[in-house]
N, C-alpha and C positions, 0 to 999 in steps of 0.2 A: 457418422464417421467410422463405424465399424460394420463388419459383415457378419451377421448372425445366422447366415444360411448354412445348413449342413448338407453333406453329401448323403443322399438317400439310397443310391444304388450305382453299381458299375458293372456292366456286362460286356464281354468281348465275344462277338459273333462274326465269323468270317472276316476277321481283320478290322472290324469296326468296333470301337469302344463307345458304348452308350453310357453317358453319365447322367444320373438323376440328381437334381439339386432341389432342396426344400424351398417351396414357395416360388419356384421359377421353372421355366421350360427346360427340358433336358438338352444335352449337348451331345453331338455325334462327332467322333474323331476317327478319321481314316488312318489306321496304323499299318496298312498293307505295305508301303515302301519300307518301313522300319523292320517289319517282320520278315519281308523278303530278304533284306540285307542280312538279318540275323540268321536266317536259314542258309544263305549262301556261305556265311562265315562258318557255321556249324559243319556244313558239308566239307568245306575246305579243311577245317580242323580234323575231321574224321579221316579224310584222305591223307593228310600229313601223318596222322597217328598210325594209319595202316602202313604207310611207307616206313616209318620209324620201327614199327613192330617187325616188318620184314627184314630191315637192316639188323635189328637186334637178334633175330633168329639166325641170320647169317653169321654174325659175330659169335654167338654162342656155339654154333656148329664149328666154327674155326677153332675156338678155344677147346672144345671137346676133341677135335682132331689132334691138336697139339698135345693135350693131356694123354691121349691114348697112343700116340706115335712111338713106336719102338725104334731104337737106333737113331733118334733125332738129336741126341745129345742135349744141348742147351736150347734147342729149337731154332738155332740159326744154321743156315746153309752157306757154304762157301761157293764162290763162283769158280768156273773152270770146267774142264771136261769131266764127264761122268766116267767112273770106273765101274767094273762089274759089282764091286762091293757097295758103291754109292747108289746103285739102282735098287738096292733093297729098301731104300727110304720110301719108296712108293711114288705116287704121282706128285709132280711139282709144277707149279705155275710161276713163271718168272715175270719180273717187271718189264713192261714194254720199253723199247728203246728205239729212237730217242723219246724222252718224255720230259717236258711237253714236246709235241710234234706239230709241224705245219702241214706237210703234204702226205706223209706216210710214216708208219711206225711198225716195228717188228714185234710180234708176240711169240715168245718161246714157252714151251712146256715139255715135260717129260712124262711119258706113260710107260709103266713096266710092261714087258711082253705078256700077252694074254689078256690085256685090258680091253674091254669092250664098252660100248655105250658112253664114250667120252664126248663131251661138248664144252665149248666155251661160250658163255652167254654175255653179251654186251648190253648194259643198261644205262639209263640216265640217272641223275642223282635222285629223281623221284621214284625210281624203280621200274620205269617203263622199259621193256625189252626192245632194243633196236636192231639186234642182229644175233643169230645163233650160228656158230661154226661147229659142224660135226667133226669129230676127230676120229680118223680111220686108221692112222698109223701109230705104232708104238715107238718107244725110244725118244730121244731128244729131237724135237721137231720145231719148226718155226713157220709162221705165215705172216704176210704183210697186210696191214689195214691201211687203205687209202682214205684220204679225207672224205671221199664220196659226198654224201649230203650231210656230213656232220657239221653242226654249228660249233663255233668256238665255245669251249666249256669243259666241264669235268664229267667224266664217264667212269663206269666201273665195269670190269670184266671178271667173270667167275668161272672156275673150272669145276665141272660136275662129272662124276662117274655115276651113271644112272640118275637117281634123284638125290644122291649124296653130294653135298657141297664140299669141295676139297679146299679151295682158297679163292680169295677175291683180291684184286689189285685195282689201283686207281690210275686213270690215264687222263691226260690233259691235252685238249686240242686247242692250239693257239688261234 
């Protein structure tokens, strides 16, 4: 009524677990489906971690930009027309309007004169780049994003000068 057999060995080779049992024949267990699922989960977790690290880097860069911004006051900007004195604030990325949008939305930005290598990069929430708009004109500018092949969801757009991240905004496609 009791089992006095002991486990004598256990070896994992190429996804198969070989179990040795005292006084009995060994048992083989195929663990490949379980290991494959675990590998997929680990890869997905690594991808999510990389995306979070990228987002954290962007946030830290934004904080650094706010901390080193001269003439920014409390860090808040008021809406309205730019005057020559407000242009000294440096590059600005505005919230798209309307947001959320159905068919199209306007994205506004300001680049001080003499600015080169400007671009706005549109990404998915997972960090995949879906579009890059090169900025060739300085001053307060605007362009329109059409729904194109965008699925309903949340997207981010970031203003870069060269490789330096200036700001990131969130945009929602209905």
